[in-house]
DRENPA-3360 file (N, C-alpha, C; in nm, 2 decimals, always signed):
BEGIN
1 = MDDIIRIR = -2.66/+6.87/-1.42/-2.70/+7.00/-1.48/-2.60/+7.11/-1.45 ~ -2.48/+7.07/-1.40/-2.38/+7.17/-1.37/-2.29/+7.21/-1.49 ~ -2.32/+7.14/-1.61/-2.24/+7.17/-1.72/-2.29/+7.27/-1.82 ~ -2.39/+7.35/-1.77/-2.45/+7.46/-1.85/-2.46/+7.59/-1.77 ~ -2.47/+7.70/-1.84/-2.50/+7.83/-1.78/-2.65/+7.84/-1.79 ~ -2.71/+7.88/-1.67/-2.86/+7.89/-1.67/-2.89/+8.03/-1.62 ~ -3.01/+8.07/-1.65/-3.07/+8.19/-1.60/-3.18/+8.15/-1.50 ~ -3.18/+8.20/-1.38/-3.27/+8.15/-1.28/-3.32/+8.27/-1.20;
9 = YGTGAWQH = -3.45/+8.26/-1.16/-3.51/+8.37/-1.08/-3.51/+8.32/-0.93 ~ -3.47/+8.41/-0.85/-3.46/+8.39/-0.70/-3.37/+8.48/-0.63 ~ -3.33/+8.44/-0.51/-3.25/+8.53/-0.42/-3.10/+8.51/-0.45 ~ -3.06/+8.41/-0.52/-2.92/+8.39/-0.55/-2.86/+8.30/-0.45 ~ -2.94/+8.24/-0.36/-2.88/+8.15/-0.25/-2.87/+8.01/-0.30 ~ -2.80/+7.99/-0.41/-2.78/+7.86/-0.47/-2.63/+7.83/-0.45 ~ -2.60/+7.70/-0.44/-2.46/+7.66/-0.43/-2.40/+7.63/-0.57 ~ -2.37/+7.74/-0.63/-2.30/+7.73/-0.76/-2.17/+7.81/-0.75;
17 = DHKLQLFD = -2.07/+7.76/-0.82/-1.94/+7.83/-0.82/-1.95/+7.97/-0.88 ~ -2.03/+7.99/-0.98/-2.04/+8.11/-1.05/-2.18/+8.16/-1.04 ~ -2.20/+8.29/-1.00/-2.33/+8.35/-0.99/-2.32/+8.50/-1.02 ~ -2.41/+8.55/-1.10/-2.41/+8.69/-1.13/-2.56/+8.74/-1.13 ~ -2.59/+8.84/-1.05/-2.72/+8.90/-1.05/-2.73/+8.99/-1.17 ~ -2.83/+8.97/-1.26/-2.84/+9.04/-1.38/-2.89/+9.18/-1.37 ~ -2.98/+9.20/-1.27/-3.03/+9.33/-1.24/-3.11/+9.33/-1.11 ~ -3.14/+9.45/-1.06/-3.23/+9.46/-0.94/-3.37/+9.46/-1.00;
25 = EQIAPIAS = -3.46/+9.37/-0.94/-3.59/+9.36/-0.99/-3.68/+9.48/-0.94 ~ -3.74/+9.54/-1.03/-3.84/+9.66/-1.01/-3.96/+9.63/-1.09 ~ -4.08/+9.63/-1.02/-4.20/+9.60/-1.08/-4.30/+9.71/-1.08 ~ -4.37/+9.73/-1.19/-4.46/+9.84/-1.20/-4.57/+9.81/-1.30 ~ -4.69/+9.87/-1.29/-4.80/+9.84/-1.38/-4.77/+9.90/-1.52 ~ -4.79/+9.82/-1.62/-4.76/+9.86/-1.76/-4.88/+9.81/-1.85 ~ -4.90/+9.88/-1.96/-5.00/+9.84/-2.05/-4.97/+9.89/-2.19 ~ -5.05/+9.85/-2.29/-5.03/+9.90/-2.42/-5.07/+10.05/-2.43;
33 = PELAQSGG = -5.02/+10.13/-2.52/-5.06/+10.27/-2.53/-5.21/+10.28/-2.56 ~ -5.26/+10.18/-2.64/-5.40/+10.19/-2.68/-5.49/+10.17/-2.56 ~ -5.45/+10.08/-2.47/-5.53/+10.06/-2.35/-5.52/+10.18/-2.26 ~ -5.40/+10.24/-2.25/-5.37/+10.36/-2.17/-5.45/+10.48/-2.21 ~ -5.49/+10.48/-2.34/-5.57/+10.59/-2.39/-5.72/+10.56/-2.39 ~ -5.76/+10.45/-2.33/-5.90/+10.41/-2.34/-5.99/+10.49/-2.24 ~ -5.93/+10.56/-2.15/-6.01/+10.64/-2.05/-6.03/+10.57/-1.92 ~ -6.05/+10.65/-1.82/-6.07/+10.60/-1.68/-5.93/+10.57/-1.62;
41 = HWTKWPRI = -5.94/+10.54/-1.49/-5.81/+10.51/-1.42/-5.77/+10.36/-1.44 ~ -5.64/+10.34/-1.45/-5.60/+10.21/-1.49/-5.63/+10.10/-1.38 ~ -5.66/+10.14/-1.26/-5.69/+10.04/-1.16/-5.83/+9.98/-1.18 ~ -5.91/+10.03/-1.27/-6.04/+9.98/-1.31/-6.03/+9.89/-1.43 ~ -5.91/+9.89/-1.50/-5.90/+9.81/-1.63/-5.87/+9.66/-1.60 ~ -5.89/+9.58/-1.69/-5.86/+9.43/-1.67/-5.71/+9.42/-1.63 ~ -5.69/+9.32/-1.54/-5.56/+9.29/-1.50/-5.51/+9.15/-1.55 ~ -5.38/+9.15/-1.57/-5.31/+9.03/-1.62/-5.22/+8.98/-1.50;
49 = ACSGPRPG = -5.23/+8.85/-1.47/-5.14/+8.80/-1.37/-5.04/+8.70/-1.42 ~ -4.94/+8.68/-1.35/-4.83/+8.58/-1.39/-4.81/+8.50/-1.27 ~ -4.82/+8.37/-1.28/-4.80/+8.27/-1.17/-4.65/+8.27/-1.14 ~ -4.62/+8.23/-1.03/-4.47/+8.21/-0.99/-4.44/+8.29/-0.87 ~ -4.31/+8.30/-0.85/-4.26/+8.36/-0.72/-4.26/+8.51/-0.72 ~ -4.27/+8.58/-0.83/-4.26/+8.73/-0.83/-4.39/+8.79/-0.76 ~ -4.38/+8.91/-0.71/-4.50/+8.97/-0.65/-4.61/+8.99/-0.75 ~ -4.73/+8.98/-0.70/-4.85/+9.00/-0.78/-4.94/+9.11/-0.74;
57 = WTDWATRF = -5.06/+9.11/-0.78/-5.15/+9.22/-0.76/-5.19/+9.24/-0.61 ~ -5.19/+9.13/-0.53/-5.22/+9.15/-0.39/-5.10/+9.22/-0.32 ~ -4.98/+9.19/-0.36/-4.86/+9.26/-0.31/-4.87/+9.41/-0.34 ~ -4.91/+9.44/-0.47/-4.91/+9.57/-0.52/-5.02/+9.65/-0.44 ~ -5.14/+9.59/-0.42/-5.25/+9.65/-0.35/-5.21/+9.68/-0.21 ~ -5.15/+9.59/-0.14/-5.10/+9.61/+0.00/-5.00/+9.72/+0.01 ~ -4.91/+9.72/-0.08/-4.80/+9.83/-0.08/-4.85/+9.96/-0.11 ~ -4.94/+9.98/-0.21/-4.98/+10.11/-0.26/-5.13/+10.14/-0.23;
65 = GISTTPVP = -5.20/+10.06/-0.16/-5.33/+10.09/-0.11/-5.44/+10.10/-0.22 ~ -5.43/+10.02/-0.32/-5.53/+10.01/-0.42/-5.62/+9.89/-0.39 ~ -5.73/+9.89/-0.46/-5.83/+9.78/-0.44/-5.77/+9.65/-0.50 ~ -5.81/+9.53/-0.45/-5.76/+9.41/-0.50/-5.86/+9.36/-0.62 ~ -5.96/+9.44/-0.65/-6.04/+9.41/-0.76/-6.02/+9.52/-0.86 ~ -6.04/+9.49/-0.99/-6.08/+9.36/-1.04/-5.97/+9.26/-1.03 ~ -6.02/+9.14/-1.01/-5.92/+9.03/-1.00/-5.87/+9.00/-1.14 ~ -5.75/+8.95/-1.16/-5.70/+8.93/-1.29/-5.79/+8.83/-1.37;
73 = YLRFDTFL = -5.82/+8.87/-1.49/-5.90/+8.78/-1.57/-5.82/+8.70/-1.67 ~ -5.69/+8.73/-1.68/-5.60/+8.65/-1.76/-5.48/+8.61/-1.66 ~ -5.45/+8.48/-1.66/-5.34/+8.44/-1.58/-5.25/+8.35/-1.66 ~ -5.12/+8.38/-1.66/-5.02/+8.30/-1.74/-4.92/+8.24/-1.65 ~ -4.86/+8.13/-1.70/-4.75/+8.06/-1.63/-4.62/+8.12/-1.65 ~ -4.60/+8.20/-1.76/-4.47/+8.26/-1.79/-4.49/+8.41/-1.81 ~ -4.38/+8.48/-1.77/-4.38/+8.62/-1.79/-4.39/+8.66/-1.93 ~ -4.33/+8.59/-2.02/-4.33/+8.62/-2.16/-4.47/+8.61/-2.22;
81 = SALGAARA = -4.55/+8.51/-2.18/-4.69/+8.51/-2.23/-4.77/+8.62/-2.17 ~ -4.75/+8.65/-2.05/-4.82/+8.77/-1.99/-4.79/+8.90/-2.05 ~ -4.66/+8.91/-2.09/-4.61/+9.03/-2.16/-4.67/+9.04/-2.29 ~ -4.69/+8.93/-2.36/-4.75/+8.93/-2.49/-4.90/+8.98/-2.48 ~ -4.97/+8.94/-2.38/-5.11/+8.98/-2.36/-5.11/+9.13/-2.33 ~ -5.02/+9.18/-2.26/-5.01/+9.33/-2.23/-4.99/+9.40/-2.36 ~ -4.89/+9.35/-2.44/-4.86/+9.42/-2.57/-4.98/+9.42/-2.66 ~ -5.07/+9.32/-2.65/-5.19/+9.31/-2.73/-5.30/+9.39/-2.68;
89 = GRGVLLGS = -5.28/+9.46/-2.56/-5.39/+9.55/-2.51/-5.49/+9.47/-2.43 ~ -5.46/+9.35/-2.38/-5.56/+9.27/-2.31/-5.57/+9.31/-2.16 ~ -5.48/+9.39/-2.11/-5.50/+9.43/-1.97/-5.37/+9.49/-1.92 ~ -5.37/+9.52/-1.79/-5.26/+9.58/-1.72/-5.17/+9.47/-1.65 ~ -5.04/+9.47/-1.67/-4.95/+9.37/-1.62/-4.86/+9.44/-1.52 ~ -4.83/+9.37/-1.41/-4.72/+9.41/-1.32/-4.60/+9.36/-1.39 ~ -4.53/+9.45/-1.46/-4.41/+9.41/-1.54/-4.28/+9.44/-1.47 ~ -4.19/+9.35/-1.50/-4.05/+9.37/-1.46/-3.99/+9.48/-1.55;
97 = LPLCKVDL = -3.96/+9.60/-1.49/-3.91/+9.71/-1.56/-3.78/+9.68/-1.64 ~ -3.69/+9.60/-1.58/-3.57/+9.57/-1.66/-3.60/+9.48/-1.78 ~ -3.69/+9.39/-1.76/-3.73/+9.30/-1.87/-3.81/+9.37/-1.98 ~ -3.88/+9.48/-1.94/-3.96/+9.55/-2.03/-3.90/+9.68/-2.09 ~ -3.77/+9.69/-2.06/-3.70/+9.82/-2.10/-3.71/+9.85/-2.25 ~ -3.69/+9.75/-2.33/-3.70/+9.78/-2.48/-3.84/+9.82/-2.52 ~ -3.94/+9.75/-2.47/-4.08/+9.78/-2.50/-4.12/+9.92/-2.45 ~ -4.07/+9.96/-2.33/-4.10/+10.09/-2.28/-4.03/+10.20/-2.36;
105 = ASGRLVRL = -3.91/+10.17/-2.39/-3.83/+10.27/-2.47/-3.89/+10.29/-2.61 ~ -3.94/+10.18/-2.67/-4.00/+10.19/-2.81/-4.14/+10.24/-2.81 ~ -4.21/+10.25/-2.69/-4.35/+10.30/-2.69/-4.45/+10.18/-2.71 ~ -4.40/+10.06/-2.72/-4.49/+9.95/-2.74/-4.57/+9.93/-2.61 ~ -4.51/+9.96/-2.49/-4.58/+9.96/-2.36/-4.55/+10.09/-2.29 ~ -4.64/+10.13/-2.20/-4.62/+10.25/-2.12/-4.64/+10.21/-1.97 ~ -4.57/+10.29/-1.89/-4.59/+10.28/-1.75/-4.71/+10.35/-1.71 ~ -4.78/+10.30/-1.60/-4.90/+10.37/-1.56/-4.88/+10.43/-1.42;
113 = GEEVLQHH = -4.78/+10.51/-1.41/-4.75/+10.58/-1.28/-4.61/+10.57/-1.25 ~ -4.57/+10.63/-1.15/-4.43/+10.64/-1.11/-4.39/+10.54/-1.00 ~ -4.49/+10.48/-0.93/-4.47/+10.38/-0.82/-4.39/+10.26/-0.87 ~ -4.30/+10.21/-0.79/-4.22/+10.09/-0.82/-4.22/+10.00/-0.70 ~ -4.24/+9.88/-0.72/-4.23/+9.78/-0.62/-4.09/+9.71/-0.63 ~ -4.00/+9.73/-0.54/-3.87/+9.67/-0.54/-3.89/+9.53/-0.48 ~ -3.81/+9.43/-0.54/-3.83/+9.30/-0.49/-3.69/+9.24/-0.47 ~ -3.68/+9.16/-0.36/-3.55/+9.10/-0.32/-3.50/+8.98/-0.41;
121 = ESYWAIAG = -3.59/+8.93/-0.50/-3.55/+8.83/-0.59/-3.53/+8.89/-0.73 ~ -3.45/+8.83/-0.81/-3.42/+8.88/-0.94/-3.37/+8.76/-1.03 ~ -3.33/+8.80/-1.15/-3.27/+8.70/-1.24/-3.12/+8.69/-1.22 ~ -3.07/+8.57/-1.22/-2.93/+8.54/-1.20/-2.88/+8.45/-1.31 ~ -2.75/+8.47/-1.36/-2.68/+8.38/-1.44/-2.60/+8.29/-1.34 ~ -2.61/+8.16/-1.35/-2.55/+8.07/-1.26/-2.48/+7.95/-1.34 ~ -2.37/+7.90/-1.29/-2.30/+7.79/-1.35/-2.22/+7.72/-1.25 ~ -2.20/+7.59/-1.27/-2.11/+7.51/-1.19/-1.97/+7.51/-1.25;
129 = PDAIARAQ = -1.88/+7.45/-1.18/-1.74/+7.45/-1.23/-1.72/+7.37/-1.36 ~ -1.81/+7.28/-1.39/-1.79/+7.20/-1.51/-1.85/+7.27/-1.64 ~ -1.92/+7.38/-1.61/-1.98/+7.45/-1.72/-1.88/+7.55/-1.79 ~ -1.80/+7.61/-1.70/-1.71/+7.72/-1.75/-1.60/+7.74/-1.66 ~ -1.48/+7.76/-1.71/-1.36/+7.79/-1.63/-1.38/+7.93/-1.57 ~ -1.31/+7.96/-1.46/-1.31/+8.09/-1.39/-1.28/+8.20/-1.48 ~ -1.17/+8.19/-1.56/-1.13/+8.29/-1.66/-1.24/+8.32/-1.76 ~ -1.31/+8.21/-1.81/-1.42/+8.23/-1.90/-1.53/+8.30/-1.84;
137 = WDQFVEAL = -1.56/+8.26/-1.71/-1.67/+8.33/-1.64/-1.64/+8.47/-1.62 ~ -1.52/+8.51/-1.59/-1.48/+8.65/-1.57/-1.50/+8.73/-1.70 ~ -1.47/+8.66/-1.81/-1.49/+8.73/-1.94/-1.64/+8.74/-1.97 ~ -1.72/+8.64/-1.93/-1.87/+8.65/-1.95/-1.93/+8.76/-1.87 ~ -1.88/+8.78/-1.74/-1.93/+8.88/-1.65/-1.89/+9.02/-1.71 ~ -1.77/+9.03/-1.76/-1.72/+9.16/-1.82/-1.80/+9.19/-1.94 ~ -1.83/+9.09/-2.02/-1.91/+9.12/-2.14/-2.05/+9.17/-2.11 ~ -2.11/+9.12/-2.00/-2.24/+9.17/-1.96/-2.24/+9.30/-1.89;
145 = A = -2.13/+9.35/-1.85/-2.12/+9.47/-1.77/-2.14/+9.59/-1.86;
% end
């Protein structure tokens, strides 16, 4: 599998010749504008969870002192599916702000406060020496900058 460029979530501690952190991970509660206008405080609204290594609602509750209830009533295996549920107004998602940038800028989603949970893991572009030459990797990195 060293002959392809992959996007991977983690700390970046992989043994690949080419690695580029795509952004610093920042997580915050987000929801559809319709849900945000429904009244009451967002901590009482349904929550959406995403399985996997990123921080979840328990991490958020511990860091910012909110209740761990209500427990998420929707749980997804992928962030993309969880994001779709948030766009559809199904609940509040702890969203990756860099991944939700376009949705937030367009108003399809809104942030529910100013608090941000920084996380030491993020998305990385990685490749082995058989995937791409150093000069091509340098051009790839420059194009993403």
